[in-house]
N, C-alpha and C positions, 0 to 999 in steps of 0.2 A: 418658648420657637418661633415666633415671629424674627426674630436677631438674628437668628440662624440660615435662616430663611432667605434674610438681606445677603451673609455673609460670603452663602453661598452665592448669591446674582452677582456679588461685586466679583467672585472668583473666578464664574466661569467668563464675565464678559471685561478680567479684565487682561491687555494686550501684554502688557509684561510677562504673564505667565501664557500666553500664547503659542507656537514653537513658529516656524515659518519654511513651510513645506513646497519647493518646487519640483517639475518635469519636464524632464522633453522627451515627447512621445513620437520617433518617425515612424512613416511607412513607403515603403520602397516598392512598387506593383508593377508601375509599365516601361520597362526596360527599354529603351532604345534598340542595343547589340547583345542583349542575352534574352532571356525564356523570359515574358510578363508570369508575374506570381497572381493570382490569383487573390489571396486575403488580405498580405500584410494592410492595404488601406482600411478596410471593415474593421483589421486589430487592432490597428493606432487607433483610430475612431474610436471604440468600443471602451480601450482602456482610457481615456483621453477624459473622457463622459465620467469613468466611475472615479479616477483619481479625483476630476472638479468635483465630483460629488460627497468626497470625503474630507474637504477642503486642500488637496492640492493648487497649486499657483501651475496654470499646465500649456507647455507651448507645441501644439498639434501640430506636427511637418511631411504635409504629403509631396510624397517622388520627388526627391531632393537630386537634381543634378549636383554637379562638383563642388559649382561654386557657391549655389543656397545653401549647400551643406556645411561647409569649413563657417559660413557668416552666421547661420545658427547652432551651430553648436560653440564659437565665439560667445553669443551672449546668454547663450547658457549657461557658459562659462561664469561670465562675470557678476552675474545674479546667484552664483551657486555660493561665493563669496560671503553674500549677507543670508546665504540661508541654513537652518540647522540640521534638513536634509535636502538630498538631491538626487531625484531618481532619474533613470536614464534606458527607454525603454526603446530596442528597433525591433522592426519586423524585413523584411528583405533579404536579396543575396549577400553574402559575408565568404569571404575567404582567408583561408594560413597559407603562406608562404614562408619560405626559409625558419618554420613557428612563431610567426609572427601573424596576428590576425587585424582584416580590413573590411570595411564596413561599405558595398558598391555602390556610387549613385547610382541616379540613372541613364547617366546619361557615359558611361565608363566603357570604349572598345577595350582596353587590354589583348592589345597584343601580340602585348609580350614578356614575359618578368621583368626589367628595364624598367618600361614604363609606368606599368600597374601600379608598382607604389607611387609616383603622381595623382593619381584618379579615380585614387580611394582617398576612404579617408579613415585612419592608426586604430583601431582599440583602445591602443598607446594616453591618443590623444582624446580621448572620451575619457579613461579615466584619470585624467591629470582634469581631468572639470570636476568632476563628482568627486575626486578628493579635497574640494575647496569649501566644501560644506563641514560648519562646524563640529555635523554629531556623527553622522554617515550617510556614505555617498553611496546609493546600490543600482547597479546595472544591467542590464537584463536583457541577453539575446536570441532570439526567436530570430535566428541566423544563416542553422547550420543547417543546412540544403546543401545541393553537391554545386559544384564547384564550372557557376557556368560555362568558366573558358580556360576548365581543363583540357578540351579538346586539342584546341585553338592557341592557344599561346605558348611559341615560343619562348625556350627555358635560356636563365642564365649559366652556365656551367657554373659549377663547384655549387651552386646553394640548389635547394629544396622546396615543389612548389604540390602542395595535395591536391583531390581533390572530392577528398570526403570534410565536413564536418572540419570544427574547428581546433586550436589548439589550445591547452591548460593556461591557465593565466598566473602566474609569480606574484604575491601580494607583495603593497606594502608595509612594513612592518608596522609603517610611524604611521598611519593612520584609520581611523573602522571606516569598515568597504565592505563590498557583498557582490560579487558577480556571481550573478545566474546563464548559465548555458541551456540549452530548450533539446540537447543531447547531447551527450557524454565525449570526450576527443575522439576527434575519430570517424567520429557517425555521421549519422543524416538525423535531422528532424521533419518529420511529415509541413506541407505548407494549410495539409487536411482537405477532404469535401463536403466537407458545409462549410457555414458564413466563416470559421473561425478556424486556426489551427488549434490541436490539441494544447499545445503549448498557453496560447494565447485564450482557450477556453477555457480550461482550467485556474490560470489567474485571474477570469473575471469572474467566477464561481466562489472568491474564500474571498477578494480584495477588500471586497465591504463588510469583512466581518469583522467585530466590531473586538476588540481585547487581543486579539491575536499579537503574540509577539512576533517581533518578524522573521527568527530566524526557525521557527512554528512556521512562518508562511511556507517557506521554501521544501521544510519539511512535506511538507502536506500537497505543498506543487506536482514534488516530482512523486510523488503516492498516486495522486490526479492522472497524470499522464501516461507514470505506469497501466496505470490499469486502465486507461482512455481505450491505448496502442497494445494493448493485451500484453506487456514488458518489451514491444519492441522500441522502444523508444526511452530512456532515463535520463531525464532531466539532469544536472549537476550543480554544484555553488560551492563557490570557494570565496570567506569567511574571516574576517575578522570583526567583532561587533564589540562594540562600548561593554563596561559591565554592571551598561543596566538596559534595565524594557525599553526597543522603541517599539513603535506602533504603526503602520500604513494607515489601521482604522482605528481612534480613539479608543481605547472602553467607554460603554455606556457609565451615566450617571446612576447614582445609586434609588429605584425609586422610577427612574423614567420610563414606562412601557411601549412609550412610544417610541425611546429609541432615537428622537430629533436632539435630544439636549448632552452635550458628552462634556464630561470630562478633559480641557485641554493637558496631555502627557507633554510634559517640555523634557525637549532633546538634550539639554546642555550638555555641556559634559563636566556635571559635576562633581566633585570626590566624595567617593565613599562613605556615608554615613558613620563619624566619627563613634565612637564607643563612650561607653556612662565611665566617668570615672569608678574605678573598682572593680569593670565587668571583667570576669575571667571566660576566654577565649573556647578554654577547651572545655568546663563549665556546662560553656554557653551551649558548645557545641554538641554532648555527649545528653542536652537535655532535647536537643532536636532531634535525633538523633532517636533515645525513650521513646519520644511522641509519637517519632513519625508524622510532623507536620510537615509541611512542606513549605509553609510559611513562616515559621521558624529559622528552618536552611538556610531561605530564604532572605532573613535578616540577617542570620551566622556571614554567607556572603557577604552579602551589603556593608557590613559594618567590619570583617575580615577580610576582603578579596586576595590577600597574599598568603594568610598563615595556611601552616602545611597542611590542612587538614579541610582546607575551601574547595579541593576540587573533590573528598569525598561527597561531600556536601552537596558539589551540583550532579554529583552522578548519583546519590539518593533521589533529589529531586525527579530526574529523567528516569528513574526507576519509577517512582510514586504515580511519573505524566503514565509512563510504561503499563504501569499494575489498574490505573483510571481506564483505559481502553482500552485492556485485557476484559474488566469485566463484567459490560455490556455486550459484547461479542461474544466470549465462552454462551452468557443467558441466549443470544441470536443461534449459538450453534451453528450459520451457515454455510457450505464453502463460499460466497462471497462477502462473505464477513470475516469470515477467516483470513483470505487473502489479504482486506482490507489490515488487519491490523500487520500480517506479515512483507507488505506492503512499506507502513512506515515503522515499523522496526522488525528486518533481519532479522537482527542476531538478538530480538529482544531475552527479555526474560522466558517467556512462554513459547517463543518460538517455534519450538519442540513440539511443543506440544499442539501448536496451533497446525503443524507440519502434518500429526501423526491424528487428527481428527479428519483433515482432509483427506488422509488416505483414507480412512474410514471408509466416510461419506463414498470416495467416488468406488472403493467396491462394493460397498452394497449398491451402486447404481448401475453394478458394473453387469453386462445383459450372463446367467446363468445358464448353466449347463442342462441342454433336454436331458429328460430322464431315456435312458436307456431301457427300447422297448425290449422287456424279456415272456417268451409263452407261458401262456399262463397253463396249470399241471392241471389234468383232467380231473375231478371229484374221486376221491375213488369207492371203488364198492365195497361196503362192508358187510363179512362176515365171518366175525369170529368178534368176542369182546377182547377190550384193553387188555386183559390179561393175558390173552396170548399173542407174544411178541416173537419178532425177528429176532436172532440173538445176531449184536448192534457189529462185530466180528465179522459177519458172513454180509453185510450191507453192502449196498453197490450209492447209495447218495446218506448222506451224512449232514445233518441240521446246521446251524447254527452256531450251536455250543458241545459240549465232549458227553455226551451218552455216560461217559461213565460217570458221572457225576450228578446225572435225572436224579430226582427227589418228590417232583408234583406227581400226579397222573396226568396233566397235560405236557413233560416233557415224556415219559415212558413211552402216552402215544407216538410222539412225532420221531421218537425214536424208535420206537419198535413198526411202524406206517409205513415205505419206502414212496408214497405220495404225500406223504405228513412233513417226513423231512426235506422232498424239493420242495413241494410249498415252502418251507421255512426258508430256506434259501432263497427265492425267490422272493421271501417277503424284509431280508437282508437286500436286497439288491436298493431296491424300491423305497425302502424307508434311509440309506445313505441316497439316494438320490431328492428325495424330500430336503433332507436335512439340510442339500446344496442347495436348493431354491427357498430355501428357508418358509414351506409348508409348516414343519415337523421340529421338535427338536429333541431331545435325550431324555427330558424329564417326561415330556408327553407321551414318547412311546414306552417309558417303565410304568407308568400310571395303566398304560393301555394292560401290560405286559399281565397286572394283576388282577385287572379285572376278569381277561379270558379266562385266569386260574378259576375265579371265582364262581364266573358263569360255567364252564364247563364240569365243575365238580356232581360230576352224577353217572349215569350208566351207559349213556351216548355219547363220552367223551372222543371217538372221531369222528364223528358225523360235528358234533358242536365244533370244535378244534378249528377244521375245515370251513366249516359254515363263518365264521365268529375273522378268522385270518384273512378270504377269500373278500370279507364285506373292508375289513383294515385295508387290504392291499389297496385296493378301490377307489378308498377314501386320502390314499397317501398320495391319489395318481397313475398307480400302476396299470 
């Protein structure tokens, strides 16, 4: 047992197994010729702190003018060449011009389109910088606010400048890259009324969650921002991820309840696990499917990443993740939980069921129509026995049922007396109103009818029916 502990210590301490992760975090707030922004400096400072806490080498750059921004980016680009993972985070003003995106230093005047590209930092330069990393480059842009120069910039003929949001980015097919925008192309993102923007606030909530694969980080980020903004803002991300898992915050070591010791997760672009001699890929795939085991599916994809059934295995793994999330949400049953599921899996296996449940919850909570007041009939003055009845065909009021099918003493009494027939019709209206507001149901009404038959089975049937029915009307709110 002791030698195992020593071996684990040596593995954790080995620098060869630890990856190098670097980050450049930029926050531009104090603009000289544009609307100052309240949160970018706060956003950048807090993101830098959290990245350092999970093992990143971080450069924090606040309120960068054009020269400082370019120098800082150049140094970061050089550092990325020796890193496994490079992350760039930017909060501040950004614009799109002619389909390209630009980040705005604090000293940019942006008097015309012709000079704008010389006063800004192109997103293309940032993408080139992070692509120097061996394993993965990540770019995060909380910069989709309104163009602060949209009303004053002189535009060049034959070009297009937009005042809302940023443009989508085509990814280089040759490198692993993830680009995340705080809002959809053409839309703007909130700077936020609190300490941080909704995008940064959501990222800070999940950044240090150990063992969350990077693709899942940005899916969760998108869902959190949609929830915080009631669907007004939806982050998007484009990615070409490597064929192995990459973590911003590595999984904690087994048995480490304090969460202070982590197993370094190498992001070296290693080749897929070679299959053992004699392993049948189709047999391995079918066994993984039969077992419904995500681990076996992942092993199959790792060993045979280019196999024709590898994509099927990946889809099944996503379905298992879908089911795993749905189970506790279905048990919870609240509208908030169901909405969280739809935010993460809008086309998921249980999306239709979640939408149906939300509609049912809203329908149940909607205000019910008030009962329609109907005058209560005057009690009848009984001077004859139930056997002496008015012929059905000469009656002015008809009860709620067909008197030609009457078979009990109570039914004959209702059909024989005008007042009871009128009272029976009134009971029907009160009953329908009570059902509409959830006060009773069909089974309860049927049970009461049977009780009335039993109670009023005697010589004073007319008076009994009137009294019992009047009490039922009162109980139903009539």
